[in-house]
N, C-alpha and C positions, 0 to 999 in steps of 0.2 A: 632932562638931556644927560645928565650925570647917572641917573637911574637907568637909562636904556644902555648906558655904555657898560655899567658893572653887569648888566644881564648878557650884553653881547661876551664881555670879558669871561663871565661865568660860564656861559656855554663853551667857549673855546677851551677852558681849563678843564670842564667837567661835562662831557656829553650827557645829553638827556637819556632818561631810561630806556626810551625807543632805540636810541642808537647802541646803550649798553647789550640789549635784547638782540640786537642784529649782530653785534660784535661776537656776544656769547653763542648765538647759534652758528656762526661762522666757525668758531674755534673747533668744535669737534670734526667739521669736514675737513679741516687743515690737518687734524690729528688722523684721521681716516687715511688722509692721501700720504701721510708720512708712514703708517704702518701697514699700507698695503703691500709694499715688497716681501715684507716678513710674511704675511699670510699666503701669499702665490708660493712662495719658498716651501712653506709648511704643506700646503696642498700637494706640490710636486712630490715631496718626499712621503706622504701618504699614499699618493698614486703608486709611486715607486716600490713601497711597501706590500701593497696590495698585489701588484703584478707579480711581485717576486713571491709572495705567499701562494698565489694560484700557480705559479709555475712549479713551485715545490709540491704543492698538492697532485698536480696533474702527474708529476713524475713519480710519486708515492702510488697513485692508482696504477700506472703503467707496470711499476716493478712489481707490484701486488697481483696483477692481471694473471690469470693462468695461460700457461702457453698451449695453444691447440695440439690436440693429440696427433702423434705421428701417424700418418697415412702408411696402412701396410697393404700389402696386395691380398685378396682373398686367398685362401687355402685352396690347394689343387684339388680337385676331386677326380679320383681314379676310377675307371670303368670296374666292375666285377672281375674278380678272378675266373678266367676259363675253367678252373677245376676246383672244387672244395675239397680234394683229396690231397693237394700238394702245393706248396708255395715257394718251394726252391729246389736246388739240385739233390739234397740229401732226402728231403721229403718225397720226392719224384721216384729215386731209386727204391727207397721202401715200398711205394705204392706198386711200383713195377713189378717188384719181386713178390709181392701179396697177388696180384692179378695175373702172374705170369705174362707180363706183356713182352712180344716179341722184340729183342734188341734191334732186329734189322727191320722192323716196320717203320713206315713214314712218321706215324705218330710218335714212336719212341725216338728216333733220331731228331725230328725237329725239335720235339720237347726238351730233349737232353740238352742240344746245342743252345736254345733259348736262356736255359739256366746256367750252362756254362758259361756263355758271354756275358750275362748280367753278373756273374761272380767274378769274371775276370776285370771287368770295367770298375769295380769296386776301387781297385788298386789306383786307379786315375781320377778319382773323385766323383764319379758317376755312382748315382743311386736309382735302380731301374726295377720297375716290377712288370711282370709278365701279364698282359692283357689281352692276348689274342683270342680271337672269337668269329663269329659268324659275320658281323658287321664292324671287322676291325680295318678294314681299307688297307689291310696289309700290315698293320702295325702290330709288331710283336711285343715290344719293350716301350715303357713311358717312364718318364723320372726327370730327374734334375741333376745337373752337373756343377758341384761346387769346386770352383777354382780358388785357391790360395794366392790371389794376385794382389799387389798393392793398390791403393785407391789412385785414381777415380776409374780404374778397370773392374768393369762388371765381374762379380765373384759367383754367380749364380746365372746358369742358362738352363732353360727346358729343353728336353730331348725326346725325340720320338725315333725309335731303332726299328728296323727291318733285320731280320736273321735268316740267312740263306744258307743252309748247309749242302751245298751243290759244288759238284767236282769243276765246273767251268763257268764262273761267273762272267756275266758280259754287261755291256753298256745298257741292256733293257732294264736290268736291275736299278739302275740309277733314274730311269723314267719312272717306274713304279714307285720308287721313293718320293719322287715329285709329286706324283698324283695322291700320295699319303699326307701330304700337308693340309690339303683342302679338306680331307676327311677327319682329321684328327680330332680327339675329344674337346671340348671347352676347356680352354686354358693352354692347350696346344695347337688350336686352330689357327689356320691361316686363310686369308681370303686372296691376297695377293702377294707375289713375292717381294714386292717393292715396300710393303708396309708391316711385313713381319718383323718384330722385334723379339730379340733373347730367345730364340727357338732355333735348334740345331737338328736336322735329320742325320741318323748315322745308319750305314749300310754295313752289316756285320757277315763276312763269310769266313770259310777256312782256308781261303787261298789269297794270296796278294793281288792287289789290283793289276789289271792288264792295262795296256796303253789304251785300248777303248774305253775302258771305265775311267781313266786318270783324263782322257779328253773330255768325255761326257760331264765328269763333275766340274772341269774347268768351264764348260760352256753354260752349264746351269746357272740359272739367276736365283737358285734357292741356296741357303746355307746347308751344307751338307759335307759330310766327312765319311771316311771309309777306314774299316777296321779289319784286318786279317788276325783271326783268332781260331787256334787250333782246338781239336776236340778234348785236349788236356787243359784247355785254359790258358795257354800262354799267347800272349799279344806279341806278333812279330811286325806289325805294319800299324800305323796311325797317321792318316794324312786328311785334309781337308781343303775346300777351295777358298777363293778369295771372297766369296760372300759370307762365309763363315768368319772369316777373320774380321769383316766389317761389323759383324754381330756380337763380337766380343772376344774372339780368341786371336786379335792381333798382338804380337809379342810373344805368343806361345809357340815353342818350337818342340822337336822330336829328336831324341837321342836313342842310342842302343846301349844296353848294358848286357855284358858277358856274364852268363851264369856258369853253372857246372858243366864241363864237356864243352860242346860247341855250341851249345844253346846261346841264343840272344833274345832279349826281351826289350820291348819299348820303354823308354822313361820320357817323361814329359819335361820340358824346360821351360824357364821363363828368363829371356835377355840372357842366355847362355848359363844359366844356373839351375840345376836340377831341382824340380819341385818335390816338396814333401807334402803330402796331404794330410798331414797332421797338423797344418796350419803354420808351416816355416819353410824357407828356402835353404837348401843344405848342398855342399858340394860345388864344385866347378863341372860344368857340362863338358 
């Protein structure tokens, strides 16, 4: 009886090995539970670091990535010159002297006026080439009009021009110029008046525009202008219609500058200031 009691007390005071094994096996579990918050915090920090590294790497790759090349319009291809013997007014005058070309002939008068108009319009930022030929659709000059206008106004327009050295220009010349848009070379060609962008047609004559010409220009759906240029190369009138303003001439104006004697010549202005075609705006209009 006493022996069994001691065994029971011994058991209560010191658990058997099986119980120790149970307790010892439970200890790691209890330790893992206590340390789990620390492990989760470390995992979160690692994930944040990895995410930050990935973002930094993507940012470096984006900065090192080459920017796409700027898109540029294809170069304009001009038709062949109508004559290999002259390309401007001085060379034409020399050619006419060599060949004894009659100054009163239609060829001389027309060619002389085309070269004179092209040279005169250089002062207004136009760079034009003589391109008349058998299938020119009445187009005598082709080129570009570079305008020193502030951004976002367009600073370059394409130009088709007809030159008429006639004494009495009339509205029928405006209709002829309208037909030239559809027959213009690639780069200046148009299919409809509403889809054409950045191209202006100019009618150049020796006389100021009549009332009928002004009305025809105002009615036209095509972007067109009118220039009165003397045989000596003095520009006395420069005007255009509403459609031309919508294509890039909005804000552009016209003034007159007095030269020697009673001569007056046109100057172009931008919002009241005279335009300088060396790339700056100078003076008050």
